[in-house]
Each structure stands twice: as structure tokens, then as C-alpha cells.
C-alpha positions in Angstrom: 24.7 4.0 -11.6 24.7 0.8 -13.4 21.9 -0.8 -15.5 20.8 -3.4 -12.9 20.4 -0.6 -10.7 17.9 1.6 -12.8 15.9 -1.5 -13.9 15.5 -1.7 -9.9 14.7 1.3 -9.2 11.8 1.5 -12.2 10.5 -1.7 -10.7 10.4 0.1 -7.5 8.7 3.1 -8.6 6.1 1.1 -10.8 5.1 -0.9 -7.5 5.0 2.2 -5.5 2.3 3.7 -8.4 0.5 0.4 -8.7 0.0 0.8 -4.8 -1.1 4.4 -5.1 -3.6 3.5 -7.6 -4.8 0.9 -5.6 -4.9 2.9 -2.4 -6.9 5.3 -4.4 -9.5 2.9 -5.8 -10.2 1.6 -2.1 -10.9 4.9 -0.4 -12.0 7.8 -2.7 -12.7 9.6 -0.3 -9.4 9.9 1.3 -7.9 12.2 -1.9 -10.8 14.4 -1.5 -10.3 15.0 2.2 -6.7 15.5 2.2 -7.0 18.0 -0.9 -9.6 19.9 1.5 -7.6 19.7 4.6 
């Protein structure tokens, strides 16, 4: 694995993390429902 791949992978991970955080803010009830079921 070269440095460019590592950087690209970390960028993708950060983007997915931001998306997940944004979704949590949009509907906080979703997390509660998932943990309850």
C-alpha cells in the first residue's frame, strides 16, 4: 500500500464519519430505535 492509497483511505473514512454524524443530527430517534430492537 502506497502513501497515496493511505491518504485516500483516510479521506474516505473521514467523509463517511461526517455523513454518519450528520445523519445522527438529522434524526436522533433512529439511534434509539436501532438500540431498542
